[in-house]
Each structure stands twice: as structure tokens, then as C-alpha cells.
Biopython code that builds the backbone (N, CA, C, O; Angstrom):
import numpy as np
from Bio.PDB.StructureBuilder import StructureBuilder

atoms = [
    (1, "MET", "N", (-30.338, 11.671, 11.366)),
    (1, "MET", "CA", (-29.720, 10.481, 11.898)),
    (1, "MET", "C", (-29.725, 9.388, 10.841)),
    (1, "MET", "O", (-30.749, 9.139, 10.205)),
    (2, "THR", "N", (-28.602, 8.748, 10.655)),
    (2, "THR", "CA", (-28.490, 7.643, 9.705)),
    (2, "THR", "C", (-28.804, 6.338, 10.426)),
    (2, "THR", "O", (-28.319, 6.095, 11.531)),
    (3, "TRP", "N", (-29.612, 5.511, 9.795)),
    (3, "TRP", "CA", (-30.009, 4.238, 10.382)),
    (3, "TRP", "C", (-29.277, 3.123, 9.672)),
    (3, "TRP", "O", (-29.306, 3.047, 8.444)),
    (4, "SER", "N", (-28.614, 2.246, 10.431)),
    (4, "SER", "CA", (-27.910, 1.132, 9.805)),
    (4, "SER", "C", (-27.830, -0.032, 10.776)),
    (4, "SER", "O", (-27.949, 0.143, 11.989)),
    (5, "LEU", "N", (-27.630, -1.207, 10.234)),
    (5, "LEU", "CA", (-27.437, -2.408, 11.051)),
    (5, "LEU", "C", (-25.967, -2.554, 11.410)),
    (5, "LEU", "O", (-25.102, -2.106, 10.657)),
    (6, "PRO", "N", (-25.668, -3.173, 12.547)),
    (6, "PRO", "CA", (-24.269, -3.466, 12.860)),
    (6, "PRO", "C", (-23.740, -4.548, 11.931)),
    (6, "PRO", "O", (-24.514, -5.229, 11.259)),
    (7, "GLU", "N", (-22.450, -4.703, 11.894)),
    (7, "GLU", "CA", (-21.863, -5.778, 11.101)),
    (7, "GLU", "C", (-22.302, -7.122, 11.678)),
    (7, "GLU", "O", (-22.453, -7.237, 12.894)),
    (8, "PRO", "N", (-22.512, -8.143, 10.840)),
    (8, "PRO", "CA", (-22.922, -9.445, 11.358)),
    (8, "PRO", "C", (-21.830, -10.060, 12.227)),
    (8, "PRO", "O", (-20.640, -9.810, 12.033)),
    (9, "MET", "N", (-22.263, -10.868, 13.186)),
    (9, "MET", "CA", (-21.313, -11.575, 14.026)),
    (9, "MET", "C", (-20.720, -12.727, 13.220)),
    (9, "MET", "O", (-21.454, -13.480, 12.579)),
    (10, "LEU", "N", (-19.415, -12.864, 13.250)),
    (10, "LEU", "CA", (-18.729, -13.934, 12.542)),
    (10, "LEU", "C", (-17.966, -14.788, 13.540)),
    (10, "LEU", "O", (-17.742, -14.380, 14.680)),
    (11, "THR", "N", (-17.572, -15.973, 13.104)),
    (11, "THR", "CA", (-16.782, -16.827, 13.983)),
    (11, "THR", "C", (-15.405, -16.218, 14.199)),
    (11, "THR", "O", (-14.899, -15.481, 13.354)),
    (12, "VAL", "N", (-14.820, -16.528, 15.318)),
    (12, "VAL", "CA", (-13.468, -16.068, 15.636)),
    (12, "VAL", "C", (-12.647, -17.256, 16.124)),
    (12, "VAL", "O", (-13.188, -18.218, 16.670)),
    (13, "ALA", "N", (-11.358, -17.178, 15.922)),
    (13, "ALA", "CA", (-10.473, -18.256, 16.354)),
    (13, "ALA", "C", (-10.423, -18.314, 17.880)),
    (13, "ALA", "O", (-10.341, -17.281, 18.544)),
    (14, "VAL", "N", (-10.474, -19.518, 18.423)),
    (14, "VAL", "CA", (-10.355, -19.747, 19.869)),
    (14, "VAL", "C", (-9.458, -20.956, 20.093)),
    (14, "VAL", "O", (-9.286, -21.785, 19.200)),
    (15, "ASN", "N", (-8.900, -21.051, 21.264)),
    (15, "ASN", "CA", (-8.137, -22.239, 21.614)),
    (15, "ASN", "C", (-9.117, -23.369, 21.895)),
    (15, "ASN", "O", (-9.997, -23.238, 22.746)),
    (16, "SER", "N", (-8.965, -24.475, 21.182)),
    (16, "SER", "CA", (-9.862, -25.612, 21.341)),
    (16, "SER", "C", (-9.089, -26.890, 21.102)),
    (16, "SER", "O", (-8.254, -26.969, 20.201)),
    (17, "SER", "N", (-9.373, -27.879, 21.910)),
    (17, "SER", "CA", (-8.683, -29.161, 21.737)),
    (17, "SER", "C", (-9.184, -29.933, 20.524)),
    (17, "SER", "O", (-8.533, -30.886, 20.096)),
    (18, "VAL", "N", (-10.325, -29.545, 19.958)),
    (18, "VAL", "CA", (-10.883, -30.264, 18.812)),
    (18, "VAL", "C", (-10.630, -29.561, 17.475)),
    (18, "VAL", "O", (-10.955, -30.113, 16.423)),
    (19, "LEU", "N", (-10.054, -28.348, 17.498)),
    (19, "LEU", "CA", (-9.759, -27.608, 16.274)),
    (19, "LEU", "C", (-8.270, -27.320, 16.185)),
    (19, "LEU", "O", (-7.625, -27.092, 17.208)),
    (20, "PRO", "N", (-7.712, -27.325, 14.977)),
    (20, "PRO", "CA", (-6.313, -26.929, 14.816)),
    (20, "PRO", "C", (-6.110, -25.473, 15.228)),
    (20, "PRO", "O", (-7.051, -24.684, 15.145)),
    (21, "PRO", "N", (-4.920, -25.098, 15.664)),
    (21, "PRO", "CA", (-4.654, -23.713, 16.063)),
    (21, "PRO", "C", (-5.007, -22.723, 14.943)),
    (21, "PRO", "O", (-4.682, -22.958, 13.779)),
    (22, "GLY", "N", (-5.669, -21.621, 15.299)),
    (22, "GLY", "CA", (-6.027, -20.589, 14.334)),
    (22, "GLY", "C", (-7.310, -20.840, 13.568)),
    (22, "GLY", "O", (-7.700, -20.011, 12.746)),
    (23, "TRP", "N", (-7.976, -21.955, 13.811)),
    (23, "TRP", "CA", (-9.222, -22.272, 13.112)),
    (23, "TRP", "C", (-10.421, -21.761, 13.890)),
    (23, "TRP", "O", (-10.354, -21.578, 15.106)),
    (24, "ALA", "N", (-11.518, -21.531, 13.180)),
    (24, "ALA", "CA", (-12.789, -21.137, 13.789)),
    (24, "ALA", "C", (-13.888, -21.990, 13.178)),
    (24, "ALA", "O", (-13.795, -22.406, 12.023)),
    (25, "ALA", "N", (-14.920, -22.244, 13.954)),
    (25, "ALA", "CA", (-16.021, -23.072, 13.445)),
    (25, "ALA", "C", (-17.315, -22.669, 14.131)),
    (25, "ALA", "O", (-17.315, -22.180, 15.261)),
    (26, "GLU", "N", (-18.424, -22.884, 13.421)),
    (26, "GLU", "CA", (-19.749, -22.720, 14.002)),
    (26, "GLU", "C", (-20.670, -23.687, 13.274)),
    (26, "GLU", "O", (-20.423, -24.008, 12.112)),
    (27, "PRO", "N", (-21.728, -24.160, 13.932)),
    (27, "PRO", "CA", (-22.645, -25.074, 13.239)),
    (27, "PRO", "C", (-23.352, -24.362, 12.091)),
    (27, "PRO", "O", (-23.693, -23.185, 12.213)),
    (28, "LYS", "N", (-23.574, -25.045, 10.999)),
    (28, "LYS", "CA", (-24.316, -24.488, 9.862)),
    (28, "LYS", "C", (-25.575, -25.317, 9.700)),
    (28, "LYS", "O", (-25.534, -26.445, 9.209)),
    (29, "TRP", "N", (-26.681, -24.751, 10.114)),
    (29, "TRP", "CA", (-27.959, -25.409, 9.975)),
    (29, "TRP", "C", (-28.514, -25.077, 8.591)),
    (29, "TRP", "O", (-28.131, -24.071, 7.993)),
    (30, "ASP", "N", (-29.409, -25.916, 8.084)),
    (30, "ASP", "CA", (-30.055, -25.580, 6.822)),
    (30, "ASP", "C", (-30.819, -24.280, 7.003)),
    (30, "ASP", "O", (-31.526, -24.104, 7.996)),
    (31, "GLY", "N", (-30.684, -23.390, 6.070)),
    (31, "GLY", "CA", (-31.372, -22.114, 6.160)),
    (31, "GLY", "C", (-30.452, -20.964, 5.816)),
    (31, "GLY", "O", (-29.449, -21.145, 5.126)),
    (32, "PHE", "N", (-30.792, -19.779, 6.298)),
    (32, "PHE", "CA", (-30.057, -18.562, 5.996)),
    (32, "PHE", "C", (-29.578, -17.909, 7.283)),
    (32, "PHE", "O", (-30.306, -17.865, 8.275)),
    (33, "ARG", "N", (-28.363, -17.406, 7.262)),
    (33, "ARG", "CA", (-27.872, -16.548, 8.348)),
    (33, "ARG", "C", (-28.269, -15.139, 7.957)),
    (33, "ARG", "O", (-27.915, -14.674, 6.873)),
    (34, "ALA", "N", (-29.000, -14.455, 8.823)),
    (34, "ALA", "CA", (-29.504, -13.135, 8.455)),
    (34, "ALA", "C", (-29.647, -12.238, 9.676)),
    (34, "ALA", "O", (-29.682, -12.700, 10.817)),
    (35, "GLN", "N", (-29.727, -10.939, 9.398)),
    (35, "GLN", "CA", (-30.044, -9.936, 10.407)),
    (35, "GLN", "C", (-31.385, -9.323, 10.046)),
    (35, "GLN", "O", (-31.661, -9.033, 8.882)),
    (36, "LEU", "N", (-32.210, -9.131, 11.062)),
    (36, "LEU", "CA", (-33.500, -8.490, 10.871)),
    (36, "LEU", "C", (-33.532, -7.253, 11.758)),
    (36, "LEU", "O", (-33.166, -7.319, 12.931)),
    (37, "ALA", "N", (-33.961, -6.147, 11.212)),
    (37, "ALA", "CA", (-34.050, -4.910, 11.982)),
    (37, "ALA", "C", (-35.389, -4.238, 11.724)),
    (37, "ALA", "O", (-35.877, -4.192, 10.594)),
    (38, "VAL", "N", (-35.974, -3.718, 12.802)),
    (38, "VAL", "CA", (-37.209, -2.940, 12.713)),
    (38, "VAL", "C", (-36.849, -1.512, 13.089)),
    (38, "VAL", "O", (-36.352, -1.249, 14.184)),
    (39, "HIS", "N", (-37.105, -0.604, 12.175)),
    (39, "HIS", "CA", (-36.761, 0.806, 12.364)),
    (39, "HIS", "C", (-37.997, 1.570, 12.824)),
    (39, "HIS", "O", (-39.121, 1.246, 12.440)),
    (40, "THR", "N", (-37.776, 2.582, 13.647)),
    (40, "THR", "CA", (-38.866, 3.480, 14.022)),
    (40, "THR", "C", (-39.475, 4.042, 12.745)),
    (40, "THR", "O", (-38.747, 4.532, 11.881)),
    (41, "GLY", "N", (-40.767, 3.981, 12.612)),
    (41, "GLY", "CA", (-41.427, 4.448, 11.401)),
    (41, "GLY", "C", (-41.913, 3.305, 10.530)),
    (41, "GLY", "O", (-42.501, 3.546, 9.475)),
    (42, "GLY", "N", (-41.678, 2.053, 10.949)),
    (42, "GLY", "CA", (-42.230, 0.916, 10.234)),
    (42, "GLY", "C", (-41.357, 0.290, 9.167)),
    (42, "GLY", "O", (-41.825, -0.592, 8.447)),
    (43, "ARG", "N", (-40.116, 0.705, 9.033)),
    (43, "ARG", "CA", (-39.228, 0.085, 8.046)),
    (43, "ARG", "C", (-38.633, -1.198, 8.630)),
    (43, "ARG", "O", (-38.167, -1.211, 9.770)),
    (44, "VAL", "N", (-38.654, -2.271, 7.842)),
    (44, "VAL", "CA", (-38.052, -3.541, 8.229)),
    (44, "VAL", "C", (-36.990, -3.884, 7.206)),
    (44, "VAL", "O", (-37.206, -3.733, 6.004)),
    (45, "LEU", "N", (-35.849, -4.344, 7.678)),
    (45, "LEU", "CA", (-34.765, -4.761, 6.787)),
    (45, "LEU", "C", (-34.292, -6.140, 7.209)),
    (45, "LEU", "O", (-33.990, -6.377, 8.379)),
    (46, "LEU", "N", (-34.231, -7.041, 6.246)),
    (46, "LEU", "CA", (-33.689, -8.380, 6.446)),
    (46, "LEU", "C", (-32.526, -8.510, 5.487)),
    (46, "LEU", "O", (-32.711, -8.425, 4.273)),
    (47, "ARG", "N", (-31.327, -8.716, 6.016)),
    (47, "ARG", "CA", (-30.178, -8.791, 5.119)),
    (47, "ARG", "C", (-29.321, -10.013, 5.442)),
    (47, "ARG", "O", (-29.273, -10.492, 6.576)),
    (48, "SER", "N", (-28.651, -10.494, 4.400)),
    (48, "SER", "CA", (-27.766, -11.643, 4.548)),
    (48, "SER", "C", (-26.456, -11.212, 5.202)),
    (48, "SER", "O", (-26.194, -10.022, 5.379)),
    (49, "ARG", "N", (-25.645, -12.197, 5.553)),
    (49, "ARG", "CA", (-24.336, -11.914, 6.133)),
    (49, "ARG", "C", (-23.474, -11.085, 5.186)),
    (49, "ARG", "O", (-22.630, -10.305, 5.628)),
    (50, "GLN", "N", (-23.689, -11.255, 3.895)),
    (50, "GLN", "CA", (-22.934, -10.512, 2.885)),
    (50, "GLN", "C", (-23.505, -9.118, 2.641)),
    (50, "GLN", "O", (-22.923, -8.335, 1.890)),
    (51, "GLY", "N", (-24.644, -8.798, 3.271)),
    (51, "GLY", "CA", (-25.237, -7.476, 3.121)),
    (51, "GLY", "C", (-26.340, -7.395, 2.077)),
    (51, "GLY", "O", (-26.860, -6.309, 1.818)),
    (52, "THR", "N", (-26.709, -8.520, 1.471)),
    (52, "THR", "CA", (-27.767, -8.539, 0.460)),
    (52, "THR", "C", (-29.130, -8.326, 1.122)),
    (52, "THR", "O", (-29.451, -8.989, 2.108)),
    (53, "ASP", "N", (-29.923, -7.413, 0.588)),
    (53, "ASP", "CA", (-31.267, -7.165, 1.107)),
    (53, "ASP", "C", (-32.175, -8.328, 0.713)),
    (53, "ASP", "O", (-32.406, -8.557, -0.474)),
    (54, "MET", "N", (-32.688, -9.059, 1.692)),
    (54, "MET", "CA", (-33.556, -10.219, 1.447)),
    (54, "MET", "C", (-34.995, -9.951, 1.885)),
    (54, "MET", "O", (-35.811, -10.873, 1.908)),
    (55, "THR", "N", (-35.314, -8.715, 2.229)),
    (55, "THR", "CA", (-36.625, -8.376, 2.781)),
    (55, "THR", "C", (-37.759, -8.805, 1.850)),
    (55, "THR", "O", (-38.748, -9.379, 2.307)),
    (56, "GLY", "N", (-37.629, -8.537, 0.571)),
    (56, "GLY", "CA", (-38.681, -8.866, -0.386)),
    (56, "GLY", "C", (-38.905, -10.351, -0.572)),
    (56, "GLY", "O", (-39.976, -10.759, -1.019)),
    (57, "SER", "N", (-37.921, -11.169, -0.238)),
    (57, "SER", "CA", (-38.049, -12.618, -0.391)),
    (57, "SER", "C", (-38.795, -13.276, 0.763)),
    (57, "SER", "O", (-39.197, -14.435, 0.658)),
    (58, "PHE", "N", (-38.985, -12.548, 1.863)),
    (58, "PHE", "CA", (-39.630, -13.114, 3.042)),
    (58, "PHE", "C", (-40.693, -12.150, 3.582)),
    (58, "PHE", "O", (-40.537, -11.616, 4.680)),
    (59, "PRO", "N", (-41.780, -11.922, 2.814)),
    (59, "PRO", "CA", (-42.801, -10.969, 3.253)),
    (59, "PRO", "C", (-43.464, -11.366, 4.574)),
    (59, "PRO", "O", (-43.916, -10.500, 5.322)),
    (60, "GLU", "N", (-43.524, -12.664, 4.862)),
    (60, "GLU", "CA", (-44.135, -13.106, 6.115)),
    (60, "GLU", "C", (-43.296, -12.698, 7.331)),
    (60, "GLU", "O", (-43.846, -12.425, 8.398)),
    (61, "LEU", "N", (-41.977, -12.656, 7.176)),
    (61, "LEU", "CA", (-41.120, -12.200, 8.269)),
    (61, "LEU", "C", (-41.259, -10.700, 8.477)),
    (61, "LEU", "O", (-41.261, -10.219, 9.611)),
    (62, "ARG", "N", (-41.375, -9.965, 7.381)),
    (62, "ARG", "CA", (-41.578, -8.518, 7.492)),
    (62, "ARG", "C", (-42.866, -8.232, 8.247)),
    (62, "ARG", "O", (-42.884, -7.411, 9.164)),
    (63, "ALA", "N", (-43.949, -8.909, 7.862)),
    (63, "ALA", "CA", (-45.239, -8.697, 8.518)),
    (63, "ALA", "C", (-45.177, -9.087, 9.994)),
    (63, "ALA", "O", (-45.705, -8.368, 10.843)),
    (64, "ALA", "N", (-44.544, -10.209, 10.308)),
    (64, "ALA", "CA", (-44.430, -10.654, 11.700)),
    (64, "ALA", "C", (-43.594, -9.674, 12.520)),
    (64, "ALA", "O", (-43.929, -9.375, 13.666)),
    (65, "ALA", "N", (-42.514, -9.179, 11.936)),
    (65, "ALA", "CA", (-41.655, -8.228, 12.652)),
    (65, "ALA", "C", (-42.415, -6.951, 12.970)),
    (65, "ALA", "O", (-42.318, -6.427, 14.079)),
    (66, "LEU", "N", (-43.168, -6.451, 12.004)),
    (66, "LEU", "CA", (-43.938, -5.221, 12.243)),
    (66, "LEU", "C", (-45.016, -5.433, 13.303)),
    (66, "LEU", "O", (-45.312, -4.532, 14.088)),
    (67, "GLY", "N", (-45.595, -6.620, 13.317)),
    (67, "GLY", "CA", (-46.677, -6.890, 14.246)),
    (67, "GLY", "C", (-46.243, -7.276, 15.649)),
    (67, "GLY", "O", (-47.023, -7.159, 16.594)),
    (68, "GLN", "N", (-44.985, -7.743, 15.799)),
    (68, "GLN", "CA", (-44.602, -8.311, 17.088)),
    (68, "GLN", "C", (-43.348, -7.722, 17.727)),
    (68, "GLN", "O", (-43.104, -7.952, 18.912)),
    (69, "LEU", "N", (-42.547, -6.968, 16.975)),
    (69, "LEU", "CA", (-41.307, -6.433, 17.533)),
    (69, "LEU", "C", (-41.401, -4.915, 17.699)),
    (69, "LEU", "O", (-41.972, -4.228, 16.852)),
    (70, "PRO", "N", (-40.843, -4.401, 18.783)),
    (70, "PRO", "CA", (-40.849, -2.934, 18.967)),
    (70, "PRO", "C", (-39.866, -2.262, 18.017)),
    (70, "PRO", "O", (-38.949, -2.912, 17.515)),
    (71, "PRO", "N", (-40.047, -0.966, 17.765)),
    (71, "PRO", "CA", (-39.106, -0.227, 16.925)),
    (71, "PRO", "C", (-37.683, -0.295, 17.490)),
    (71, "PRO", "O", (-37.475, -0.495, 18.687)),
    (72, "ASP", "N", (-36.728, -0.126, 16.602)),
    (72, "ASP", "CA", (-35.304, -0.148, 16.950)),
    (72, "ASP", "C", (-34.856, -1.478, 17.532)),
    (72, "ASP", "O", (-34.026, -1.525, 18.440)),
    (73, "THR", "N", (-35.420, -2.571, 16.993)),
    (73, "THR", "CA", (-35.033, -3.932, 17.378)),
    (73, "THR", "C", (-34.133, -4.505, 16.295)),
    (73, "THR", "O", (-34.385, -4.307, 15.107)),
    (74, "GLY", "N", (-33.099, -5.205, 16.691)),
    (74, "GLY", "CA", (-32.238, -5.904, 15.754)),
    (74, "GLY", "C", (-32.030, -7.341, 16.213)),
    (74, "GLY", "O", (-31.772, -7.591, 17.391)),
    (75, "LEU", "N", (-32.144, -8.283, 15.285)),
    (75, "LEU", "CA", (-31.938, -9.696, 15.561)),
    (75, "LEU", "C", (-30.914, -10.247, 14.589)),
    (75, "LEU", "O", (-30.890, -9.860, 13.421)),
    (76, "ASP", "N", (-30.072, -11.144, 15.064)),
    (76, "ASP", "CA", (-29.055, -11.796, 14.231)),
    (76, "ASP", "C", (-29.177, -13.285, 14.474)),
    (76, "ASP", "O", (-29.058, -13.735, 15.614)),
    (77, "GLY", "N", (-29.413, -14.060, 13.426)),
    (77, "GLY", "CA", (-29.553, -15.490, 13.645)),
    (77, "GLY", "C", (-29.752, -16.267, 12.357)),
    (77, "GLY", "O", (-29.582, -15.743, 11.255)),
    (78, "VAL", "N", (-30.115, -17.521, 12.524)),
    (78, "VAL", "CA", (-30.356, -18.428, 11.405)),
    (78, "VAL", "C", (-31.857, -18.642, 11.289)),
    (78, "VAL", "O", (-32.548, -18.883, 12.279)),
    (79, "MET", "N", (-32.341, -18.549, 10.073)),
    (79, "MET", "CA", (-33.781, -18.769, 9.865)),
    (79, "MET", "C", (-33.998, -19.864, 8.865)),
    (79, "MET", "O", (-35.141, -20.198, 8.555)),
]
sb = StructureBuilder()
sb.init_structure("model")
sb.init_model(0)
sb.init_chain("A")
sb.init_seg("    ")
for serial, (resi, resn, name, xyz) in enumerate(atoms, 1):
    if name == "N":
        sb.init_residue(resn, " ", resi, " ")
    sb.init_atom(name, np.array(xyz, "f"), 0.0, 1.0, " ", f" {name:<3s}", serial, name[0])
structure = sb.get_structure()
């Protein structure tokens, strides 16, 4: 079985009275948009929206994920 993360969620165009037609927007908070996944067997992957592996840059998140999240968990958000 091949293990992989889903594609990151991106903004999509919606009808809005505050945006021009065809535009999309989302708030950008200071930090990183990333996906975190815990694989059965203890593997943790943290990747950017562009697919860059950021796991080594955030060892505290890896340790927290292993200690607090069940296997086969995936999170998508801003950190």
C-alpha cells in the first residue's frame, strides 16, 4: 500500500458581493500553511502547500504528533 497525503485545500472562486467575479480569497495569518500526517508505524510528515517536506524544521511538532495523534491522522491548517 502506498501512503500519501491528499492535495492541500486551496481557495476557490465564489459569488461574493465584496469580491470581483472570478476572484478567491482567504485570510493569511502569519505563519505557514501546512499539512501534517501521522502514518501507522510512527512516520510523521509535515509538508508545505507546495509539497516541500518541512518535518525536520519542526521537531517539536513531530514529537507532539507522535505523542498525541492516532495513526492515519491528517491535519491541514496554519501553524
